[in-house]
N, C-alpha and C positions, 0 to 999 in steps of 0.2 A: 779581677777581670771578669766581665760577663759578656756572653755572646749567644746568638741563636744557632742551634745545631739542627740542620735539616734531617740528619740521620735519626736523631732522637725525637724530632718534632717537639723540641723543648728549648727553653732558655737555661743556660748553665751559668751559675755564679761560682767561680773557682777562687778558692783561698788557699794559702799554703798547706793547711792541715785538713781541709774539708771542701765539700762541694754542695751546692744547693741546685736542684733541678726543678724548674717550674714548667708545668704542663697542664693540659686539660682536654676535654672532649665535649662536643655537643653534636648529637645526631651522627656520630661516627667521624666527625671532622675535628681536627686538632687546631692549633693556633693559626689564625688567619693573618693578623697584623701584629707587629711587635715594635717596640721602641725601647732601646736601652741607652740611657744617658747618664753621664756623671752628674752628681747632685748640683754642681755649679751651673752646668748647661741647662739642667732641668728648669731652673727658675728663670733663666734668661731666655731660653728658646722654647721651653715647654715640649711636651711629647706630642701635642696635637698639631697636625698639618691643618686640619679643619675641624674644629669642635662641632660646628653646625652639621657637617656631613659625617662626622664620626670617623675621620681618617687620622691615623697616627703618622707622624713623621717617620721616614725610613732612617733608622739608626740601629744597625745590626750588632754593634759592639761598643764597649766602653771599659775604661779601667779606673781604679781608685774606688771611691765611694759611689756606687751606682744605684740607679732605680730602674726597674723594668716594668713595662706595661704591655699587656697583650690582649687581644680580642679572641673570643670564640664566637663565630658568626653562623647564623642559619636563618632560614625563613620560618616564621611561625604563622600558621594559618589560623583563621578565626575558629574559636572553640577548641583549638589544639593546645595540649599541654606538653611542654618540652623541658627536659631535665639536662642541665649542664653540670659538669663536674670539673673542678680545677684542683690542682694539688701542688704542694711543695715537698720535695724529698730532700732530706738532709742526710748526707752520708760522708764517710771518710774518704772514699775513692770514687772516681768517675765510673768505674766498672760496677760497683755496688749500686750506685744511683741508676745506672742504665738498666740493670736487671730488674730493680723495683719498678722503674718506669715502664719497661716492656710488659711486666706482669699486669700493671694497672691498665695499660692500653688493651691488652688481650682480654682481661676481665670485663672491661667496659664494652668492648666490641661484642663479646659473647652475650652480655646482658641485653644489648640492643638487637641482637639477631633472634 
């Protein structure tokens, strides 16, 4: 099963013996849009509500073999350089993944300040 967790500002993929946590930051902002779909629906419906406008279809959870897509969004001004960081944390427990994710979020926010 996979779902978006607002508390962690991340997508969690939960398996019986492990967890994967997907997250990221750009200019202090985390995930803006996310789409989590089973692989069968992905090919039939796709993740994009509008590819032209860059909008993902709202799909906050799925089970079975799933695929997750998320966006990190910000405005980039002319001659501005912006760094975005995305990560996947693989851990045995949700608690372990949350601790690592919180450390990453704090570290990245401290770097930006």
